[in-house]
NUPA-178100 format. One line per field, with one value per atom (N, C-alpha, C): residue number from 1; residue in three letters; y, z, x. Coordinates in steps of 0.05 Angstrom, whole numbers. Atoms other than C-alpha are relative to their C-alpha. Layout:
n = NUM|...
res = ALA|...
north = Y|...
up = Z|...
east = X|...
% end
This chain:
n = 1|1|1|2|2|2|3|3|3|4|4|4|5|5|5|6|6|6|7|7|7|8|8|8|9|9|9|10|10|10|11|11|11|12|12|12|13|13|13|14|14|14|15|15|15|16|16|16|17|17|17|18|18|18|19|19|19|20|20|20|21|21|21|22|22|22|23|23|23|24|24|24|25|25|25|26|26|26|27|27|27|28|28|28|29|29|29|30|30|30|31|31|31|32|32|32|33|33|33|34|34|34|35|35|35|36|36|36|37|37|37|38|38|38|39|39|39|40|40|40|41|41|41|42|42|42|43|43|43|44|44|44|45|45|45|46|46|46|47|47|47|48|48|48|49|49|49|50|50|50|51|51|51|52|52|52|53|53|53|54|54|54|55|55|55|56|56|56|57|57|57|58|58|58|59|59|59|60|60|60|61|61|61|62|62|62|63|63|63|64|64|64|65|65|65|66|66|66|67|67|67|68|68|68|69|69|69|70|70|70|71|71|71|72|72|72|73|73|73|74|74|74|75|75|75|76|76|76|77|77|77|78|78|78|79|79|79|80|80|80|81|81|81|82|82|82|83|83|83|84|84|84|85|85|85|86|86|86|87|87|87|88|88|88|89|89|89|90|90|90|91|91|91|92|92|92|93|93|93|94|94|94|95|95|95|96|96|96|97|97|97|98|98|98|99|99|99|100|100|100|101|101|101|102|102|102|103|103|103|104|104|104|105|105|105|106|106|106|107|107|107|108|108|108|109|109|109|110|110|110|111|111|111|112|112|112|113|113|113|114|114|114|115|115|115|116|116|116|117|117|117|118|118|118|119|119|119|120|120|120|121|121|121|122|122|122|123|123|123|124|124|124|125|125|125|126|126|126|127|127|127|128|128|128|129|129|129|130|130|130|131|131|131|132|132|132|133|133|133|134|134|134|135|135|135|136|136|136|137|137|137|138|138|138|139|139|139|140|140|140|141|141|141|142|142|142|143|143|143|144|144|144|145|145|145|146|146|146|147|147|147|148|148|148|149|149|149|150|150|150|151|151|151|152|152|152|153|153|153|154|154|154|155|155|155|156|156|156|157|157|157
res = UNK|UNK|UNK|UNK|UNK|UNK|UNK|UNK|UNK|UNK|UNK|UNK|UNK|UNK|UNK|UNK|UNK|UNK|UNK|UNK|UNK|UNK|UNK|UNK|UNK|UNK|UNK|UNK|UNK|UNK|UNK|UNK|UNK|UNK|UNK|UNK|UNK|UNK|UNK|UNK|UNK|UNK|UNK|UNK|UNK|UNK|UNK|UNK|UNK|UNK|UNK|UNK|UNK|UNK|UNK|UNK|UNK|UNK|UNK|UNK|UNK|UNK|UNK|UNK|UNK|UNK|UNK|UNK|UNK|UNK|UNK|UNK|UNK|UNK|UNK|UNK|UNK|UNK|UNK|UNK|UNK|UNK|UNK|UNK|UNK|UNK|UNK|UNK|UNK|UNK|UNK|UNK|UNK|UNK|UNK|UNK|UNK|UNK|UNK|UNK|UNK|UNK|UNK|UNK|UNK|UNK|UNK|UNK|UNK|UNK|UNK|UNK|UNK|UNK|UNK|UNK|UNK|UNK|UNK|UNK|UNK|UNK|UNK|UNK|UNK|UNK|UNK|UNK|UNK|UNK|UNK|UNK|UNK|UNK|UNK|UNK|UNK|UNK|UNK|UNK|UNK|UNK|UNK|UNK|UNK|UNK|UNK|UNK|UNK|UNK|UNK|UNK|UNK|UNK|UNK|UNK|UNK|UNK|UNK|UNK|UNK|UNK|UNK|UNK|UNK|UNK|UNK|UNK|UNK|UNK|UNK|UNK|UNK|UNK|UNK|UNK|UNK|UNK|UNK|UNK|UNK|UNK|UNK|UNK|UNK|UNK|UNK|UNK|UNK|UNK|UNK|UNK|UNK|UNK|UNK|UNK|UNK|UNK|UNK|UNK|UNK|UNK|UNK|UNK|UNK|UNK|UNK|UNK|UNK|UNK|UNK|UNK|UNK|UNK|UNK|UNK|UNK|UNK|UNK|UNK|UNK|UNK|UNK|UNK|UNK|UNK|UNK|UNK|UNK|UNK|UNK|UNK|UNK|UNK|UNK|UNK|UNK|UNK|UNK|UNK|UNK|UNK|UNK|UNK|UNK|UNK|UNK|UNK|UNK|UNK|UNK|UNK|UNK|UNK|UNK|UNK|UNK|UNK|UNK|UNK|UNK|UNK|UNK|UNK|UNK|UNK|UNK|UNK|UNK|UNK|UNK|UNK|UNK|UNK|UNK|UNK|UNK|UNK|UNK|UNK|UNK|UNK|UNK|UNK|UNK|UNK|UNK|UNK|UNK|UNK|UNK|UNK|UNK|UNK|UNK|UNK|UNK|UNK|UNK|UNK|UNK|UNK|UNK|UNK|UNK|UNK|UNK|UNK|UNK|UNK|UNK|UNK|UNK|UNK|UNK|UNK|UNK|UNK|UNK|UNK|UNK|UNK|UNK|UNK|UNK|UNK|UNK|UNK|UNK|UNK|UNK|UNK|UNK|UNK|UNK|UNK|UNK|UNK|UNK|UNK|UNK|UNK|UNK|UNK|UNK|UNK|UNK|UNK|UNK|UNK|UNK|UNK|UNK|UNK|UNK|UNK|UNK|UNK|UNK|UNK|UNK|UNK|UNK|UNK|UNK|UNK|UNK|UNK|UNK|UNK|UNK|UNK|UNK|UNK|UNK|UNK|UNK|UNK|UNK|UNK|UNK|UNK|UNK|UNK|UNK|UNK|UNK|UNK|UNK|UNK|UNK|UNK|UNK|UNK|UNK|UNK|UNK|UNK|UNK|UNK|UNK|UNK|UNK|UNK|UNK|UNK|UNK|UNK|UNK|UNK|UNK|UNK|UNK|UNK|UNK|UNK|UNK|UNK|UNK|UNK|UNK|UNK|UNK|UNK|UNK|UNK|UNK|UNK|UNK|UNK|UNK|UNK|UNK|UNK|UNK|UNK|UNK|UNK|UNK|UNK|UNK|UNK|UNK|UNK|UNK|UNK|UNK|UNK|UNK|UNK|UNK|UNK|UNK|UNK|UNK|UNK|UNK|UNK|UNK|UNK|UNK|UNK|UNK|UNK|UNK|UNK|UNK|UNK|UNK|UNK|UNK
north = -11|-349|-6|8|-388|17|-18|-347|27|-27|-282|-1|3|-307|-2|4|-331|25|-26|-266|21|-19|-223|-6|8|-262|7|-7|-256|29|-28|-183|13|-9|-170|-6|7|-207|16|-16|-169|28|-28|-103|2|-1|-122|-6|9|-149|23|-22|-80|9|-8|-65|-18|18|-128|1|0|-120|25|-26|-47|0|-2|-59|-15|16|-107|15|-13|-88|-2|0|-70|-22|22|-126|6|-2|-139|-5|8|-158|24|-20|-113|-15|11|-127|23|-21|-88|-8|6|-83|13|-10|-72|1|-3|-46|6|-5|-47|-18|19|-102|-19|15|-139|14|-8|-126|-22|21|-163|6|-1|-176|-8|7|-174|0|-1|-187|4|-6|-165|-8|6|-190|15|-16|-140|-15|14|-179|18|-21|-117|27|-27|-42|2|-2|-53|-22|23|-120|-10|13|-148|-19|20|-205|6|-7|-191|-23|20|-241|10|-9|-226|-20|18|-262|18|-17|-229|-9|5|-224|18|-15|-202|14|-15|-146|-8|4|-163|-27|26|-237|-14|12|-248|-26|25|-300|5|-2|-315|5|-11|-281|3|-4|-280|7|-5|-260|-3|-1|-266|14|-15|-218|8|-11|-193|27|-28|-119|10|-11|-85|30|-29|-10|8|-7|20|30|-29|95|13|-17|144|28|-27|213|16|-18|273|18|-19|315|18|-20|378|-11|11|348|-25|26|283|-21|20|220|-24|23|166|-19|21|100|-10|13|71|-29|28|-5|-15|17|-58|-29|27|-131|-20|21|-195|-16|15|-237|-19|20|-291|6|-3|-278|-26|24|-334|5|-3|-338|-25|23|-389|11|-11|-369|-23|22|-417|-26|25|-475|-2|-1|-452|16|-12|-437|19|-19|-375|8|-7|-362|20|-21|-300|8|-12|-273|30|-29|-197|13|-17|-142|25|-24|-93|23|-26|-22|16|-13|15|25|-24|80|-3|4|76|27|-22|130|-12|9|114|23|-21|156|-5|3|169|-19|19|116|14|-13|168|11|-9|191|-24|24|124|-20|19|61|-12|7|59|7|-3|51|2|-2|75|-6|5|49|-2|4|45|-18|19|-14|-1|5|-23|-16|16|-69|-19|19|-117|-28|27|-188|-18|21|-250|-25|23|-306|-26|25|-374|-21|19|-414|17|-16|-383|-12|10|-389|10|-11|-349|20|-20|-297|-15|14|-319|18|-16|-260|-5|6|-269|22|-23|-199|15|-15|-161|22|-21|-104|0|-1|-95|26|-23|-38|-3|2|-33|26|-20|21|-14|15|-4|15|-10|9|-24|20|-32|11|-8|-26|-15|13|-41|-5|7|-78|-16
up = 18|-235|9|-10|-206|24|-23|-142|-9|10|-180|-13|13|-221|23|-22|-156|16|-14|-121|-16|18|-180|-2|2|-186|26|-27|-110|4|-4|-109|-18|19|-172|12|-10|-141|24|-23|-75|-7|9|-112|-14|12|-151|20|-20|-89|8|-8|-66|-21|22|-134|0|-1|-130|25|-26|-56|6|-6|-59|2|-2|-72|24|-23|-12|25|-26|59|13|-14|103|20|-19|145|17|-17|192|-16|17|134|-15|17|100|-17|17|44|-10|10|19|-7|6|7|21|-20|52|-12|11|32|22|-22|74|-9|5|79|-22|21|32|-12|12|-15|5|-7|11|-8|2|-5|29|-27|63|3|-7|94|30|-29|162|8|-12|206|26|-24|259|18|-20|320|14|-13|356|-6|6|356|6|-8|389|-8|6|366|-28|27|296|-5|9|263|-29|27|201|-11|13|152|-27|26|93|-12|15|39|-23|22|-9|-6|11|-35|15|-14|6|-21|19|-31|0|-2|-6|-10|7|-19|-23|20|-70|8|-11|-25|7|-10|-8|29|-27|57|10|-10|102|29|-29|170|8|-13|217|26|-24|273|13|-15|326|9|-8|339|19|-20|399|1|-1|397|31|-28|462|5|-4|450|-25|22|407|5|-3|394|-25|23|349|-7|10|305|-20|15|278|-8|2|287|-16|12|253|21|-21|295|-10|5|297|23|-19|334|2|-5|366|8|-7|369|7|-8|399|-3|3|384|0|2|370|-25|26|308|-5|9|271|-29|27|209|-10|11|162|-28|28|98|-10|12|49|-17|13|27|-11|12|-23|15|-13|9|30|-28|79|14|-16|127|21|-22|172|14|-15|227|23|-20|273|15|-16|329|-1|0|329|15|-15|367|-16|17|319|17|-11|344|-25|25|293|6|1|279|-24|21|240|-4|7|205|-17|14|182|-12|12|131|8|-7|144|-21|18|115|-24|23|71|-19|18|41|-15|13|27|24|-23|72|-1|4|75|26|-23|132|-10|6|125|26|-24|173|-4|-1|193|24|-21|232|2|-3|260|26|-25|312|-2|-1|334|-7|6|312|15|-12|347|-17|17|301|16|-13|325|-16|19|265|-20|17|229|-28|28|153|-11|12|112|17|-18|166|27|-24|229|25|-23|275|14|-16|332|-1|-2|335|-27|24|275|3|0|256|-26|25|206|3|1|185|-25|23|139|-2|5|108|-17|15|83|-1|3|63|0|0|78|-9|9|42|17|-18|90|-17|16|57|17
east = 19|384|-29|26|325|-8|7|329|-10|8|324|-28|26|264|-21|18|230|-5|2|245|-15|14|221|-30|28|157|-14|13|142|-3|2|158|-21|21|114|-28|27|55|-6|5|63|-7|4|64|-28|27|0|-23|20|-37|-17|17|-61|-20|19|-92|-24|22|-135|-15|12|-149|-16|10|-171|-31|30|-247|-11|10|-254|0|1|-269|27|-26|-209|1|-4|-180|25|-24|-121|25|-22|-75|12|-14|-24|21|-22|27|17|-17|86|28|-28|159|18|-18|219|28|-27|288|19|-19|350|24|-22|403|-10|10|357|-25|25|297|-20|19|236|-28|29|163|-8|8|128|-31|28|61|-1|4|34|-28|27|-23|-1|3|-46|-19|16|-69|-18|18|-94|13|-10|-80|31|-28|-12|19|-17|14|-5|2|29|22|-20|66|6|-9|107|18|-17|139|8|-11|183|18|-18|222|11|-12|272|28|-27|342|20|-21|403|17|-16|440|29|-30|510|10|-10|513|-17|19|456|-12|11|425|-30|28|352|0|0|335|-28|26|275|0|3|249|-29|26|190|3|-4|179|-27|23|130|8|-5|125|-22|19|92|4|-2|76|2|-4|103|-4|2|96|-11|11|57|10|-8|86|-6|7|72|23|-19|117|-17|16|83|-27|26|14|-3|1|32|6|-3|26|18|-19|82|-3|-1|87|29|-26|150|-6|4|153|25|-22|198|-10|9|196|23|-19|233|-5|5|246|22|-17|282|8|-10|325|12|-13|346|8|-7|384|15|-13|413|22|-23|483|18|-15|516|-4|9|478|9|-5|498|-23|22|441|11|-7|448|-26|25|398|10|-7|399|-27|21|355|5|-3|342|-21|19|308|-5|6|275|-12|11|263|-9|10|218|-16|17|183|-18|21|117|-14|17|77|-24|23|6|-15|17|-30|-29|29|-104|-13|14|-151|-12|14|-187|21|-21|-120|11|-11|-86|6|-4|-85|29|-29|-8|14|-18|42|29|-28|114|16|-14|167|29|-29|240|5|-7|267|31|-28|337|4|-3|367|25|-22|422|-9|5|427|20|-18|456|-2|1|475|0|3|451|13|-13|473|16|-17|532|3|-3|532|26|-24|580|14|-12|591|6|-9|629|-2|3|617|-26|23|567|-21|17|538|0|3|510|-19|18|465|-16|17|407|-17|18|362|-18|19|300|-16|21|256|-20|20|190|-26|28|118|-19|20|57|-27|27|-10|-20|19|-67|-25|24|-124|-19
% end
């Protein structure tokens, strides 16, 4: 129950953050939500136009466990679909989860597609990430190789 309260509070705060951040000048920080194998509140720091660091904390849907990740993403290609611009990114990250007091840690390689709305429309990025995982510390799952995927939105403030 405490995990759900903590998760709900964190998610609520992350959803309200853009409302309070809107009047300030734009920065390299973004905040948002990510849905996939878990529901997460996430934050992103854009180091430069091609490289960013993202961290998330949330709740795993399948096991009702606290789950988090930290990853670095590097844009490797920009492409257009019907005059809309998209970015392809590749990176590396660390997933961790606490399942019935068992720690699980995995390394993963996220491959993602990003779409950014124009600043004058809404400062929002939509993305899809997917990739393989390699379990370094096995918790409740015993297989070495896994897979994950996320769909998310980041508000740039």
